KOLTOR-533264 format. One record per atom (N, C-alpha, C, CB): residue number from 1; residue in one letter; atom name; z, y, x. Coordinates in Angstrom, 3 decimals. Glycine has a CB too. Example, Ala and Ser with C-alpha at 12.3 -4.5 7.8 and 13.67 -1.06 7.14 Angstrom:
# KOLTOR-533264
(rec 1, A, N, (7.800, -5.690, 13.190))
(rec 1, A, CA, (7.800, -4.500, 12.300))
(rec 1, A, C, (7.800, -3.300, 13.200))
(rec 1, A, CB, (9.046, -4.473, 11.308))
(rec 2, S, N, (7.080, -2.250, 12.850))
(rec 2, S, CA, (7.140, -1.060, 13.670))
(rec 2, S, C, (7.870, 0.030, 12.900))
(rec 2, S, CB, (5.725, -0.598, 14.084))
END
This chain:
# KOLTOR-533264
(rec 1, X, N, (83.357, 115.783, 88.608))
(rec 1, X, CA, (83.585, 114.264, 88.697))
(rec 1, X, C, (83.712, 113.492, 87.187))
(rec 1, X, CB, (85.022, 114.024, 89.574))
(rec 2, X, N, (84.375, 114.175, 86.194))
(rec 2, X, CA, (84.460, 113.903, 85.269))
(rec 2, X, C, (83.035, 113.500, 84.546))
(rec 2, X, CB, (85.177, 114.771, 84.888))
(rec 3, X, N, (82.188, 114.231, 84.700))
(rec 3, X, CA, (80.511, 114.319, 84.378))
(rec 3, X, C, (80.272, 113.158, 84.809))
(rec 3, X, CB, (79.492, 115.463, 85.109))
(rec 4, X, N, (80.218, 112.911, 86.324))
(rec 4, X, CA, (79.618, 111.864, 86.956))
(rec 4, X, C, (80.263, 110.661, 86.269))
(rec 4, X, CB, (79.790, 111.916, 88.499))
(rec 5, X, N, (81.686, 110.516, 86.000))
(rec 5, X, CA, (82.354, 109.241, 85.171))
(rec 5, X, C, (81.884, 109.189, 84.083))
(rec 5, X, CB, (83.771, 109.196, 84.920))
(rec 6, X, N, (81.525, 110.110, 83.198))
(rec 6, X, CA, (81.134, 109.954, 81.843))
(rec 6, X, C, (79.811, 109.147, 81.921))
(rec 6, X, CB, (80.983, 111.365, 81.095))
(rec 7, X, N, (78.936, 109.647, 82.930))
(rec 7, X, CA, (77.357, 109.507, 82.734))
(rec 7, X, C, (77.667, 107.859, 83.446))
(rec 7, X, CB, (76.046, 110.938, 83.779))
(rec 8, X, N, (78.562, 107.395, 84.431))
(rec 8, X, CA, (78.473, 105.977, 84.609))
(rec 8, X, C, (78.946, 105.270, 83.679))
(rec 8, X, CB, (79.009, 105.554, 85.640))
(rec 9, X, N, (79.724, 105.727, 82.815))
(rec 9, X, CA, (80.261, 104.708, 81.604))
(rec 9, X, C, (79.161, 104.755, 80.822))
(rec 9, X, CB, (81.659, 105.126, 80.701))
(rec 10, X, N, (78.371, 105.588, 80.235))
(rec 10, X, CA, (76.928, 105.638, 79.665))
(rec 10, X, C, (76.157, 104.614, 80.027))
(rec 10, X, CB, (76.195, 106.782, 80.029))
(rec 11, X, N, (75.886, 104.415, 81.796))
(rec 11, X, CA, (74.946, 103.421, 82.150))
(rec 11, X, C, (75.348, 102.379, 81.933))
(rec 11, X, CB, (74.536, 103.383, 83.272))
(rec 12, X, N, (76.809, 101.915, 82.131))
(rec 12, X, CA, (77.680, 100.505, 81.715))
(rec 12, X, C, (77.558, 100.036, 80.282))
(rec 12, X, CB, (79.305, 100.716, 81.914))
(rec 13, X, N, (77.709, 101.128, 79.373))
(rec 13, X, CA, (77.332, 100.774, 77.994))
(rec 13, X, C, (76.087, 100.223, 77.733))
(rec 13, X, CB, (77.401, 101.813, 77.216))
(rec 14, X, N, (74.878, 101.199, 78.442))
(rec 14, X, CA, (73.496, 100.737, 78.253))
(rec 14, X, C, (73.139, 99.543, 78.738))
(rec 14, X, CB, (72.643, 101.549, 78.749))
(rec 15, X, N, (73.544, 99.022, 80.277))
(rec 15, X, CA, (73.557, 97.865, 80.648))
(rec 15, X, C, (73.917, 96.767, 79.905))
(rec 15, X, CB, (74.108, 97.885, 81.494))
(rec 16, X, N, (75.224, 97.017, 79.559))
(rec 16, X, CA, (75.699, 95.718, 78.572))
(rec 16, X, C, (75.069, 95.747, 77.161))
(rec 16, X, CB, (77.396, 95.717, 78.305))
(rec 17, X, N, (74.640, 96.884, 76.679))
(rec 17, X, CA, (73.968, 96.646, 75.338))
(rec 17, X, C, (72.863, 95.831, 75.567))
(rec 17, X, CB, (73.515, 97.904, 74.618))
(rec 18, X, N, (72.165, 96.112, 76.610))
(rec 18, X, CA, (70.773, 95.427, 77.127))
(rec 18, X, C, (71.173, 94.058, 77.386))
(rec 18, X, CB, (70.075, 96.110, 78.551))
(rec 19, X, N, (72.199, 93.670, 77.925))
(rec 19, X, CA, (72.414, 92.396, 78.301))
(rec 19, X, C, (72.841, 91.656, 76.836))
(rec 19, X, CB, (73.555, 92.349, 79.530))
(rec 20, X, N, (73.707, 92.218, 75.992))
(rec 20, X, CA, (74.195, 91.702, 74.698))
(rec 20, X, C, (72.937, 91.299, 73.858))
(rec 20, X, CB, (75.103, 92.813, 73.925))
(rec 21, X, N, (71.909, 92.156, 74.117))
(rec 21, X, CA, (70.477, 91.698, 73.177))
(rec 21, X, C, (69.840, 90.671, 73.877))
(rec 21, X, CB, (69.259, 92.926, 72.952))
(rec 22, X, N, (70.347, 90.030, 74.851))
(rec 22, X, CA, (69.302, 89.004, 75.294))
(rec 22, X, C, (69.365, 87.521, 74.602))
(rec 22, X, CB, (69.470, 88.817, 76.862))
(rec 23, X, N, (68.488, 86.663, 74.916))
(rec 23, X, CA, (68.617, 85.302, 74.396))
(rec 23, X, C, (69.629, 84.239, 74.937))
(rec 23, X, CB, (67.392, 84.757, 74.530))
(rec 24, X, N, (69.903, 84.660, 76.319))
(rec 24, X, CA, (70.656, 83.704, 77.115))
(rec 24, X, C, (72.227, 84.150, 76.960))
(rec 24, X, CB, (70.114, 83.717, 78.720))
(rec 25, X, N, (73.075, 82.945, 76.793))
(rec 25, X, CA, (74.390, 83.055, 76.322))
(rec 25, X, C, (75.241, 83.650, 77.469))
(rec 25, X, CB, (74.913, 81.683, 75.835))
(rec 26, X, N, (74.592, 83.354, 78.711))
(rec 26, X, CA, (75.679, 83.827, 79.751))
(rec 26, X, C, (75.192, 85.505, 79.820))
(rec 26, X, CB, (75.562, 82.850, 81.502))
(rec 27, X, N, (74.106, 85.750, 79.371))
(rec 27, X, CA, (73.856, 87.230, 79.847))
(rec 27, X, C, (74.594, 87.977, 78.569))
(rec 27, X, CB, (72.005, 87.685, 80.062))
(rec 28, X, N, (74.872, 87.334, 77.408))
(rec 28, X, CA, (75.567, 87.988, 76.688))
(rec 28, X, C, (77.166, 88.278, 76.817))
(rec 28, X, CB, (75.269, 87.479, 75.718))
(rec 29, X, N, (77.641, 87.098, 77.623))
(rec 29, X, CA, (79.098, 87.138, 77.973))
(rec 29, X, C, (78.976, 88.013, 79.078))
(rec 29, X, CB, (79.839, 85.725, 78.320))
(rec 30, X, N, (78.111, 88.298, 79.984))
(rec 30, X, CA, (78.402, 89.283, 80.952))
(rec 30, X, C, (78.205, 90.719, 80.327))
(rec 30, X, CB, (77.505, 89.062, 82.198))
(rec 31, X, N, (77.245, 90.809, 79.556))
(rec 31, X, CA, (77.194, 92.166, 78.609))
(rec 31, X, C, (78.509, 92.621, 78.139))
(rec 31, X, CB, (76.333, 91.950, 77.272))
(rec 32, X, N, (79.221, 91.783, 77.496))
(rec 32, X, CA, (80.542, 92.155, 77.012))
(rec 32, X, C, (81.515, 92.500, 77.794))
(rec 32, X, CB, (81.033, 91.303, 76.368))
(rec 33, X, N, (81.188, 91.754, 79.036))
(rec 33, X, CA, (82.154, 92.108, 80.052))
(rec 33, X, C, (82.003, 93.575, 80.544))
(rec 33, X, CB, (82.016, 91.149, 81.220))
(rec 34, X, N, (80.503, 94.028, 80.770))
(rec 34, X, CA, (80.149, 95.377, 81.290))
(rec 34, X, C, (80.460, 96.276, 80.470))
(rec 34, X, CB, (78.864, 95.583, 81.598))
(rec 35, X, N, (80.461, 96.033, 78.969))
(rec 35, X, CA, (80.768, 97.122, 77.812))
(rec 35, X, C, (82.225, 97.324, 77.960))
(rec 35, X, CB, (80.385, 96.622, 76.185))
(rec 36, X, N, (82.887, 96.112, 78.258))
(rec 36, X, CA, (84.623, 96.349, 78.270))
(rec 36, X, C, (84.704, 97.179, 79.580))
(rec 36, X, CB, (85.742, 94.710, 78.397))
(rec 37, X, N, (83.909, 96.957, 80.745))
(rec 37, X, CA, (84.403, 97.792, 82.074))
(rec 37, X, C, (84.016, 99.303, 81.646))
(rec 37, X, CB, (83.516, 97.271, 83.683))
(rec 38, X, N, (82.859, 99.639, 80.744))
(rec 38, X, CA, (82.447, 100.811, 80.759))
(rec 38, X, C, (83.440, 101.573, 79.769))
(rec 38, X, CB, (80.994, 100.837, 80.441))
(rec 39, X, N, (84.149, 100.844, 78.689))
(rec 39, X, CA, (85.318, 101.358, 77.659))
(rec 39, X, C, (86.561, 101.614, 78.734))
(rec 39, X, CB, (85.786, 100.033, 76.294))
(rec 40, X, N, (86.755, 100.908, 79.666))
(rec 40, X, CA, (87.830, 101.205, 80.499))
(rec 40, X, C, (87.554, 102.204, 81.375))
(rec 40, X, CB, (88.258, 100.151, 81.171))
(rec 41, X, N, (86.510, 102.743, 82.060))
(rec 41, X, CA, (85.940, 103.882, 82.669))
(rec 41, X, C, (85.952, 105.093, 81.783))
(rec 41, X, CB, (84.592, 103.583, 83.083))
(rec 42, X, N, (85.534, 104.816, 80.469))
(rec 42, X, CA, (85.738, 105.987, 79.423))
(rec 42, X, C, (87.047, 106.523, 79.176))
(rec 42, X, CB, (85.305, 105.595, 78.133))
(rec 43, X, N, (87.834, 105.555, 79.146))
(rec 43, X, CA, (89.126, 105.709, 78.703))
(rec 43, X, C, (89.882, 106.486, 79.692))
(rec 43, X, CB, (89.741, 104.437, 78.434))
(rec 44, X, N, (89.490, 106.072, 80.995))
(rec 44, X, CA, (90.104, 106.835, 82.231))
(rec 44, X, C, (89.636, 108.297, 82.459))
(rec 44, X, CB, (89.754, 106.059, 83.541))
(rec 45, X, N, (88.274, 108.493, 82.221))
(rec 45, X, CA, (87.563, 109.935, 82.172))
(rec 45, X, C, (88.158, 110.785, 80.971))
(rec 45, X, CB, (85.853, 109.781, 81.941))
(rec 46, X, N, (88.766, 110.236, 79.552))
(rec 46, X, CA, (88.923, 111.054, 78.984))
(rec 46, X, C, (90.759, 111.512, 79.043))
(rec 46, X, CB, (88.199, 110.657, 77.796))
(rec 47, X, N, (91.321, 110.391, 79.743))
(rec 47, X, CA, (92.712, 110.757, 80.031))
(rec 47, X, C, (92.686, 112.010, 80.921))
(rec 47, X, CB, (93.497, 109.562, 80.733))
(rec 48, X, N, (91.454, 112.144, 81.696))
(rec 48, X, CA, (91.373, 113.484, 82.669))
(rec 48, X, C, (91.811, 113.147, 83.976))
(rec 48, X, CB, (92.301, 114.737, 82.190))
(rec 49, X, N, (91.321, 113.651, 85.213))
(rec 49, X, CA, (91.640, 113.581, 86.238))
(rec 49, X, C, (92.357, 114.842, 86.922))
(rec 49, X, CB, (90.653, 113.160, 86.714))
(rec 50, X, N, (93.737, 114.608, 86.974))
(rec 50, X, CA, (94.685, 115.646, 87.083))
(rec 50, X, C, (95.428, 115.406, 88.446))
(rec 50, X, CB, (95.661, 115.660, 85.825))
(rec 51, X, N, (95.469, 116.336, 89.179))
(rec 51, X, CA, (96.541, 116.430, 90.297))
(rec 51, X, C, (97.679, 116.856, 89.778))
(rec 51, X, CB, (96.229, 117.318, 91.416))
(rec 52, X, N, (98.890, 116.162, 90.576))
(rec 52, X, CA, (100.001, 116.644, 90.362))
(rec 52, X, C, (101.218, 115.555, 90.935))
(rec 52, X, CB, (99.998, 116.984, 88.883))
(rec 53, X, N, (102.365, 115.740, 90.614))
(rec 53, X, CA, (103.336, 114.872, 91.234))
(rec 53, X, C, (103.694, 113.848, 90.023))
(rec 53, X, CB, (104.676, 115.747, 91.843))
(rec 54, X, N, (103.860, 112.475, 90.572))
(rec 54, X, CA, (104.174, 111.251, 89.849))
(rec 54, X, C, (105.368, 111.832, 88.814))
(rec 54, X, CB, (104.690, 109.927, 90.956))
(rec 55, X, N, (105.329, 111.247, 87.473))
(rec 55, X, CA, (106.660, 111.822, 86.829))
(rec 55, X, C, (108.032, 111.350, 86.882))
(rec 55, X, CB, (106.516, 111.848, 85.609))
(rec 56, X, N, (108.486, 111.561, 88.238))
(rec 56, X, CA, (109.924, 111.046, 88.404))
(rec 56, X, C, (110.863, 112.105, 88.422))
(rec 56, X, CB, (110.125, 110.256, 89.658))
(rec 57, X, N, (112.288, 111.686, 87.870))
(rec 57, X, CA, (113.257, 112.781, 87.892))
(rec 57, X, C, (113.720, 113.367, 89.069))
(rec 57, X, CB, (114.302, 112.427, 87.304))
(rec 58, X, N, (113.741, 112.818, 90.357))
(rec 58, X, CA, (114.009, 113.492, 91.112))
(rec 58, X, C, (113.245, 114.638, 92.003))
(rec 58, X, CB, (114.419, 112.779, 91.539))
(rec 59, X, N, (111.832, 114.470, 91.560))
(rec 59, X, CA, (110.827, 115.352, 92.029))
(rec 59, X, C, (110.983, 116.649, 91.525))
(rec 59, X, CB, (109.558, 114.900, 91.728))
(rec 60, X, N, (110.844, 117.750, 92.245))
(rec 60, X, CA, (110.395, 119.335, 91.518))
(rec 60, X, C, (109.456, 119.430, 91.799))
(rec 60, X, CB, (110.947, 120.656, 91.794))
(rec 61, X, N, (108.564, 119.662, 90.692))
(rec 61, X, CA, (107.168, 120.301, 90.829))
(rec 61, X, C, (106.734, 120.947, 89.227))
(rec 61, X, CB, (105.960, 118.977, 91.410))
(rec 62, X, N, (105.697, 121.614, 89.473))
(rec 62, X, CA, (105.339, 122.395, 88.172))
(rec 62, X, C, (104.292, 121.597, 87.541))
(rec 62, X, CB, (104.811, 123.932, 88.417))
(rec 63, X, N, (103.575, 120.506, 88.125))
(rec 63, X, CA, (102.510, 119.862, 87.376))
(rec 63, X, C, (102.664, 118.560, 87.528))
(rec 63, X, CB, (101.196, 120.228, 87.735))
(rec 64, X, N, (102.704, 117.670, 86.157))
(rec 64, X, CA, (102.992, 116.236, 86.526))
(rec 64, X, C, (101.565, 115.298, 85.921))
(rec 64, X, CB, (104.635, 115.722, 85.712))
(rec 65, X, N, (101.411, 114.240, 86.508))
(rec 65, X, CA, (100.434, 113.490, 86.037))
(rec 65, X, C, (100.644, 112.697, 84.780))
(rec 65, X, CB, (100.098, 112.720, 86.991))
(rec 66, X, N, (99.968, 112.371, 83.951))
(rec 66, X, CA, (100.276, 111.674, 82.759))
(rec 66, X, C, (99.955, 110.305, 82.946))
(rec 66, X, CB, (99.597, 112.207, 81.606))
(rec 67, X, N, (101.127, 109.261, 82.900))
(rec 67, X, CA, (100.829, 107.802, 83.334))
(rec 67, X, C, (100.678, 107.142, 81.847))
(rec 67, X, CB, (102.172, 107.033, 84.371))
(rec 68, X, N, (100.187, 107.399, 80.950))
(rec 68, X, CA, (99.711, 106.749, 79.762))
(rec 68, X, C, (98.368, 106.352, 80.201))
(rec 68, X, CB, (99.725, 107.645, 78.450))
(rec 69, X, N, (97.282, 106.788, 80.443))
(rec 69, X, CA, (95.850, 106.468, 80.332))
(rec 69, X, C, (96.048, 105.052, 81.661))
(rec 69, X, CB, (94.589, 108.150, 80.770))
(rec 70, X, N, (96.603, 105.212, 82.353))
(rec 70, X, CA, (96.692, 104.454, 83.513))
(rec 70, X, C, (97.354, 103.177, 83.110))
(rec 70, X, CB, (97.426, 105.182, 84.615))
(rec 71, X, N, (98.411, 103.291, 82.280))
(rec 71, X, CA, (99.357, 102.057, 81.689))
(rec 71, X, C, (98.254, 101.203, 80.449))
(rec 71, X, CB, (101.088, 102.880, 80.760))
(rec 72, X, N, (97.521, 102.379, 79.725))
(rec 72, X, CA, (96.493, 101.574, 78.651))
(rec 72, X, C, (95.544, 100.805, 79.528))
(rec 72, X, CB, (95.530, 102.653, 77.582))
(rec 73, X, N, (94.987, 101.433, 80.424))
(rec 73, X, CA, (93.760, 100.788, 81.159))
(rec 73, X, C, (94.325, 99.580, 81.868))
(rec 73, X, CB, (93.009, 101.823, 82.270))
(rec 74, X, N, (95.535, 99.256, 82.448))
(rec 74, X, CA, (95.913, 98.148, 83.135))
(rec 74, X, C, (96.385, 97.085, 81.834))
(rec 74, X, CB, (97.138, 98.570, 84.300))
(rec 75, X, N, (96.657, 97.342, 80.467))
(rec 75, X, CA, (96.737, 96.595, 79.650))
(rec 75, X, C, (95.275, 96.129, 79.344))
(rec 75, X, CB, (97.485, 97.132, 78.694))
(rec 76, X, N, (94.372, 97.053, 79.088))
(rec 76, X, CA, (93.257, 96.676, 78.568))
(rec 76, X, C, (92.255, 95.977, 79.980))
(rec 76, X, CB, (92.645, 98.060, 77.742))
(rec 77, X, N, (92.414, 96.146, 81.306))
(rec 77, X, CA, (91.951, 95.196, 82.095))
(rec 77, X, C, (92.351, 93.453, 81.822))
(rec 77, X, CB, (92.425, 95.709, 83.382))
(rec 78, X, N, (93.710, 93.542, 81.646))
(rec 78, X, CA, (94.180, 92.185, 81.487))
(rec 78, X, C, (93.522, 91.384, 80.403))
(rec 78, X, CB, (95.586, 92.204, 81.242))
(rec 79, X, N, (93.328, 92.308, 78.929))
(rec 79, X, CA, (92.765, 91.568, 77.880))
(rec 79, X, C, (91.364, 91.666, 77.976))
(rec 79, X, CB, (93.222, 91.983, 76.594))
(rec 80, X, N, (90.762, 92.292, 78.859))
(rec 80, X, CA, (89.601, 92.059, 79.277))
(rec 80, X, C, (89.019, 90.754, 79.989))
(rec 80, X, CB, (89.476, 92.972, 79.932))
(rec 81, X, N, (89.913, 90.754, 81.006))
(rec 81, X, CA, (89.754, 89.413, 81.725))
(rec 81, X, C, (90.049, 88.014, 81.062))
(rec 81, X, CB, (90.609, 89.471, 82.851))
(rec 82, X, N, (91.110, 88.194, 80.070))
(rec 82, X, CA, (91.343, 87.119, 79.123))
(rec 82, X, C, (90.027, 86.727, 78.296))
(rec 82, X, CB, (92.489, 87.559, 78.155))
(rec 83, X, N, (89.757, 88.060, 77.792))
(rec 83, X, CA, (88.530, 87.356, 76.799))
(rec 83, X, C, (87.276, 86.979, 77.659))
(rec 83, X, CB, (87.939, 88.501, 75.526))
(rec 84, X, N, (87.144, 87.420, 78.887))
(rec 84, X, CA, (86.097, 87.340, 79.811))
(rec 84, X, C, (86.160, 85.686, 80.125))
(rec 84, X, CB, (86.346, 88.413, 81.179))
(rec 85, X, N, (87.430, 85.406, 80.366))
(rec 85, X, CA, (87.500, 83.765, 81.032))
(rec 85, X, C, (87.442, 83.011, 79.616))
(rec 85, X, CB, (89.219, 83.276, 82.089))
(rec 86, X, N, (87.679, 83.269, 78.461))
(rec 86, X, CA, (87.741, 82.616, 77.341))
(rec 86, X, C, (85.989, 82.391, 76.976))
(rec 86, X, CB, (88.714, 83.523, 76.229))
(rec 87, X, N, (85.439, 83.290, 77.022))
(rec 87, X, CA, (84.180, 83.230, 76.701))
(rec 87, X, C, (83.167, 82.757, 77.757))
(rec 87, X, CB, (83.887, 84.415, 76.258))
(rec 88, X, N, (83.622, 82.582, 79.029))
(rec 88, X, CA, (82.911, 81.742, 80.186))
(rec 88, X, C, (82.989, 80.762, 79.762))
(rec 88, X, CB, (83.334, 81.670, 81.516))
(rec 89, X, N, (84.688, 80.037, 79.414))
(rec 89, X, CA, (84.908, 78.807, 79.214))
(rec 89, X, C, (84.154, 78.311, 77.787))
(rec 89, X, CB, (86.406, 78.648, 79.268))
(rec 90, X, N, (83.987, 79.014, 76.998))
(rec 90, X, CA, (83.300, 78.526, 75.681))
(rec 90, X, C, (81.662, 78.636, 75.809))
(rec 90, X, CB, (83.842, 79.497, 74.353))
(rec 91, X, N, (81.262, 79.367, 76.621))
(rec 91, X, CA, (79.818, 79.100, 76.978))
(rec 91, X, C, (79.236, 77.677, 77.750))
(rec 91, X, CB, (79.490, 80.246, 77.869))
(rec 92, X, N, (80.354, 77.570, 78.783))
(rec 92, X, CA, (80.311, 76.444, 79.730))
(rec 92, X, C, (80.336, 75.335, 79.026))
(rec 92, X, CB, (81.347, 76.400, 80.693))
(rec 93, X, N, (81.085, 74.931, 77.998))
(rec 93, X, CA, (81.572, 73.894, 77.487))
(rec 93, X, C, (80.404, 73.625, 76.127))
(rec 93, X, CB, (83.221, 74.184, 77.151))
(rec 94, X, N, (79.653, 75.207, 75.849))
(rec 94, X, CA, (78.754, 74.806, 74.953))
(rec 94, X, C, (77.460, 74.374, 75.405))
(rec 94, X, CB, (78.612, 75.724, 74.123))
(rec 95, X, N, (77.242, 74.939, 76.872))
(rec 95, X, CA, (76.146, 74.316, 77.508))
(rec 95, X, C, (76.281, 72.785, 77.690))
(rec 95, X, CB, (75.951, 74.956, 78.797))
(rec 96, X, N, (77.679, 72.180, 78.001))
(rec 96, X, CA, (77.715, 70.721, 78.374))
(rec 96, X, C, (77.470, 70.112, 77.143))
(rec 96, X, CB, (79.047, 70.194, 79.030))
(rec 97, X, N, (78.004, 70.342, 75.952))
(rec 97, X, CA, (77.580, 69.695, 74.661))
(rec 97, X, C, (76.438, 69.725, 74.369))
(rec 97, X, CB, (78.090, 70.098, 73.648))
(rec 98, X, N, (75.750, 70.910, 74.128))
(rec 98, X, CA, (74.325, 70.946, 73.862))
(rec 98, X, C, (73.014, 71.124, 74.519))
(rec 98, X, CB, (74.265, 71.620, 73.234))
(rec 99, X, N, (73.482, 71.269, 76.049))
(rec 99, X, CA, (72.390, 71.110, 77.089))
(rec 99, X, C, (71.493, 72.371, 77.080))
(rec 99, X, CB, (71.492, 69.790, 76.800))
(rec 100, X, N, (71.736, 73.409, 76.485))
(rec 100, X, CA, (71.072, 74.705, 76.555))
(rec 100, X, C, (72.095, 75.762, 76.211))
(rec 100, X, CB, (69.839, 74.778, 75.600))
(rec 101, X, N, (71.400, 76.989, 76.870))
(rec 101, X, CA, (72.249, 78.301, 76.638))
(rec 101, X, C, (71.064, 79.447, 76.111))
(rec 101, X, CB, (73.123, 78.848, 78.265))
(rec 102, X, N, (70.238, 78.942, 75.307))
(rec 102, X, CA, (69.211, 79.920, 74.505))
(rec 102, X, C, (69.744, 79.909, 73.238))
(rec 102, X, CB, (67.611, 79.475, 74.438))
(rec 103, X, N, (69.930, 81.380, 73.089))
(rec 103, X, CA, (70.341, 81.479, 71.418))
(rec 103, X, C, (69.595, 80.971, 70.438))
(rec 103, X, CB, (70.428, 82.771, 70.920))
(rec 104, X, N, (68.063, 81.121, 70.653))
(rec 104, X, CA, (67.208, 80.560, 69.383))
(rec 104, X, C, (67.339, 78.968, 69.411))
(rec 104, X, CB, (65.465, 81.020, 69.480))
(rec 105, X, N, (67.621, 78.243, 70.386))
(rec 105, X, CA, (67.953, 76.586, 70.074))
(rec 105, X, C, (69.323, 76.622, 69.804))
(rec 105, X, CB, (67.669, 75.428, 71.374))
(rec 106, X, N, (70.199, 77.252, 69.936))
(rec 106, X, CA, (71.467, 77.180, 69.429))
(rec 106, X, C, (71.769, 77.202, 67.924))
(rec 106, X, CB, (72.092, 78.150, 69.983))
(rec 107, X, N, (70.975, 78.375, 67.602))
(rec 107, X, CA, (70.759, 78.587, 66.241))
(rec 107, X, C, (70.565, 77.709, 65.438))
(rec 107, X, CB, (69.945, 79.236, 66.037))
(rec 108, X, N, (69.721, 76.647, 65.716))
(rec 108, X, CA, (68.881, 75.568, 65.312))
(rec 108, X, C, (67.950, 75.805, 64.034))
(rec 108, X, CB, (69.768, 74.420, 65.071))
(rec 109, X, N, (67.842, 75.035, 63.467))
(rec 109, X, CA, (66.712, 75.419, 62.342))
(rec 109, X, C, (66.926, 75.376, 60.861))
(rec 109, X, CB, (65.596, 74.544, 62.485))
(rec 110, X, N, (66.313, 75.725, 59.833))
(rec 110, X, CA, (66.975, 75.158, 58.333))
(rec 110, X, C, (66.719, 73.920, 57.761))
(rec 110, X, CB, (66.596, 75.948, 57.228))
(rec 111, X, N, (66.130, 73.264, 58.812))
(rec 111, X, CA, (66.288, 71.848, 58.335))
(rec 111, X, C, (67.500, 71.158, 58.432))
(rec 111, X, CB, (65.452, 71.071, 58.949))
(rec 112, X, N, (68.184, 71.376, 59.266))
(rec 112, X, CA, (69.321, 70.711, 59.914))
(rec 112, X, C, (70.694, 70.937, 59.072))
(rec 112, X, CB, (69.465, 71.288, 61.419))
END
């Protein structure tokens, strides 16, 4: 299962990198979001898929699961959605002001 999740994280990184290298601003924003999701999946995979009891004091068990990867992932999800929302608003406002989302046109020329 961990190998499958690692391969899926690699596919997400590949797709996100492809989108970041595009000329459209919205594709760049979606690419950064996909790379963020790939990083979250990789973090979950590196934490390991363990079975065991939750780490509570009242339970008698020999194996406990580690809550740290899940806590880090929940924090990273909130940060990822916050930056995605900021990038979407920034690209929408850029499209309203400049009338295009093409990175070649947004870069301008050396004359200006």
